[in-house]
Structures are given as C-alpha cells and as structure tokens.
N, C-alpha and C positions, 0 to 999 in steps of 0.2 A: 248844431251850429258851433263853429269854432269861435271862442271868445277873444276879441282883440281889444278888450277894455284896458285902458292905461297906455296904449300905444300912442306915440306922438305924431304919427303919420296916418293918413286915411288907410283903411283896409285895402282899398283898390290899389294903392301905391305899393303897399307891402307885398301883396300877392303877385303883382306884376313883376316886382323886383326878384322875388323868389323864383318865379317861373323862368325869367330870363337866365338866372344863374344855373338852374338845374336842367334847362333845355339846350342851352348853347355853350360852346366851349370857350368860356370867359373866366378870368380870375375876378376876385372881389374888387381889385383896383380897376380893372377894365370896366366892370359894371358900375362902379362909382362914377367914372368918367361919362359913361353912357347916360346915367341918370342926371348928371349935371347938365348935359346937353338938352335934356328934357325939362329942365327947370327944377329938378328935385335935388336938394343938397343933403346928402346923407353919406356918412363915412363908411369905409369898408368893414370896420368892426361891428357897426350896427347891422349891416347887411348879413354878416355872419351870424349874429344873434337871431335875426329873423329866420334864417334858414334852419338853424338848430332847434328853435322853439316850435316853428309851425310846420315844417316839412313832414315830420313823423305823424302829426295829427291829420294832415291832408292825405298821407299814404294810407292811414287806417280807414278813412272815408272811401278812398279809391277801391280798397279791397271789398268793401261792402257793396259798391255800386258797379263794379266791372261786369262785363258780359260773361255768361256761362262759358266754361272751357271744356275741352275734350278730356276723356278719361285715360288717354295714353300720354304719359309724361316723359320729359327729358330732363335729367338733373345732372349738374356738374358744378365745379367751383372755378372761380377765377381769382386773381390776386389784386389786392389793393394795399398800397403802402401807407402805414400809419406810424408816426413817430420814428420814421426811418426803418421800420420793420415791416415785412410782408404779413398781411392778414388774409383771411380767406372769405371770399364772398360766395356763399352758397346761393345758387339760383335754380329755378325750375320753370320750364315752359311746357305747354302742351305740344302735341304733334304738329299743330299749325303755327307754332311760334308765339302763342299768346302767353303773357307772363302769368305765372301762378303764384309764386312767392319768392322771397329773397331774405337772406340773413347774413350779416357780417359776423365773423367769428375770429377770435384770436388764435384758435387752434383748429386743426384738421384731424379729427379723431372720431371714434365711435359715438361719444357723448354729443358732439356737435352735430353729426349726421342724424342721429336719432331725434335730437331736438328740432332740427330743421324739418324732418319728415312729419313729425307730430304737429308742428305749426302749420305746415302746408296743407295737411289733411284736415285740420280744424277749420281752415278757411274754404277749401275747395272740395272737400269730401274725399272718400277713398277712391284712388284710381284703379283701373283694371290692370295696368302694367306701368312699370317705370324702367326707363332705359338709363343706365349709368355706364361709366367707363370701368376700368379694371381696378378702381380704388377698393381696397379691402375694407376701409372704414365705412364707406357708403354701403357696400354690400352687407356688412354686419348691422348697420343701422336699419336697413330695410328688413333684414331677418328679424331684428328685435321688434319692429312694428308688426310684422306678420304674427309673431308670438302673441303680442297684445291682442290683435284682431281675433286670433284663434281662441284665446281663453276668455275673451269678453263676449264671444258669440256675436261679433259684428258682421258675420257673413264671410264671403269669399276672401281668400288670400290674394295678395298682390303678386302678379307675375313679374319676375325680375329678369331683365335682359341686359347683358353686358356686351353690347355691340357698339364699338366706338363710332363707326360711320353714321349710325342713326342719330348721333348727338350733334351732327353738323349744324342743324338748325339752331341749337343752343350756342355752339361755338360762334356762329355768325352774330347771334343776338348779343353776346358778350361785347362785341366790338363797339356798339353804341355807348355802353356804359364806360368803357375804357377811353373812348374819344372825348367824352365830356369831362372825365376826371383828370385827363392828362395835363391840362393847363393849371390845375389846382396845385400841382407840385407836391403832392403828398398831403396828409392830414396831420395836425398837431395832437389830436386827441381822438380816442376811439369813439366816444359818444357823438362827437361832431361828424366823424366819418360816417357813422351809421345813419345819422339824421340826414346828411346831405345825399347819401346814396338812396335813401327812401324817396326823397324828392325827385332824384334823377329817374328812378324806376317809374314813378307816377307819370312824369313827362313822356317817358318811353311808351307806357301803356296808352296814353292819349294818342301818341303818334301812330300806334298800331291799331287804333280804333276800338280799344277795349272799354273806353268810357264814352257814353253817349254824348255826342257833340251837337246834334241838331243843326248842323250846317254852320256852326260857330267857328271862330278862329281857335287856334290851339290853346291860347291863353284863357279863353272863356270857360271851357269845361274844367280847367284847373282851378279857376277862382270859384266856380260853382260848387266844387267839392267842399269849400269852406262855409257854404251857406247852411 
C-alpha cells in the first residue's frame, strides 16, 4: 500500500487529480481550474508535487500487476524536452502493442540501451526476439545482453531483427505519450519529467487493458494500484 500519511487532502482526491493529469492533455493550471469547479481548492504547484511523489510508486505497482505479454518485443526511442533540451524516452512494447517498459535517459548511447534492456528483462523476462531500428547503440546494447545471457547460462540468445516497418506498432504507440505531454510545454527538471511520464505510461496501460479493471471506470484501476 502506498503511504499517503501527512497529506492535507484525502487519498481519493489526490489520486483522481494525478490520474486526470496523466491521462488527459491538460496543463497543471487547467487541472487547477477543473478541480475548483469540483469544489477542490488546490494550487498547481501542489498538483505537481503530487504527480512527482506518487506517480512513480503507482507505476511500480502497475508493472507488478499488468497482464502477461508476448515474447516478441518492439523497442525504440522518442524525444521529450527537458529544460529546453531533448532527452530520450526508451520504450518497448510486445508484438500486440502491450507496454513492456520505459525509461527516460539524458543520453542515447550503448550504456543507456543496455540499462534499458536489463531493466525490461528484469520485469518481463527474456524475450525470444527484439525488433529495433538501425540504431547502432541499441544493437550494441542487445549484443551486450546476449553476452551476459551466454556467460551466465541463462539459456537461449535473443534474436535481433532490424526491420523498421515491424516497429510501426511502437511508432503509433508513441503518439499517445506525445499527445499528453504536448500541453505540458516541456519539463523543468529531469526527475519530474521521469515521474510524470511514469504516470502517463500507467494511464496508457490501463487504456490498453493491461491492468485488470473489472468493468470499472478508467480512474478506478489507477486508484486501486495505490491500495
């Protein structure tokens, strides 16, 4: 259970506010106005603190509870502006478009790619194959993972395919993330960007049916992740 001790607002209000922000294309000031209309007086700075504090915790719970995914992966990066500079959002989905993992990185290189693959495998297990674009750093990262698998005796190697059109499902999936982040007008700090994107990814996973909803509204499985 995520601890909301010390918060000056009810847990239900905090979670609903976070969900609205990460699910719909609104700014903090827009959300502040929406909440006022609902009788909740909270300023945009407080809303930001809620997202930065709680969204990563909810994302960690979502990874634990999401439905099983396929063993054929699609991996690519998209761009997110932080402090006026482009950073790299590493993302992976399975062949059916189900979210596997995501990671914001200040750099696009071998170390970042290897770190992302190790993280994704720790959560989802070793895939049978991974489709990537022509990125040399992503290819080198996968080769590094295969070396680790070989020398640790973890079984088969990962098949690597560099076929751009097979990544169309991921390219389409990027669009949801970009649509939600566009009204945010860039991020002021890397940690707040990473936290916000974690929440956006969870809302997207719920939208795709990866989190059991039991016929509930979209907000209810999000709040259930904090239980």
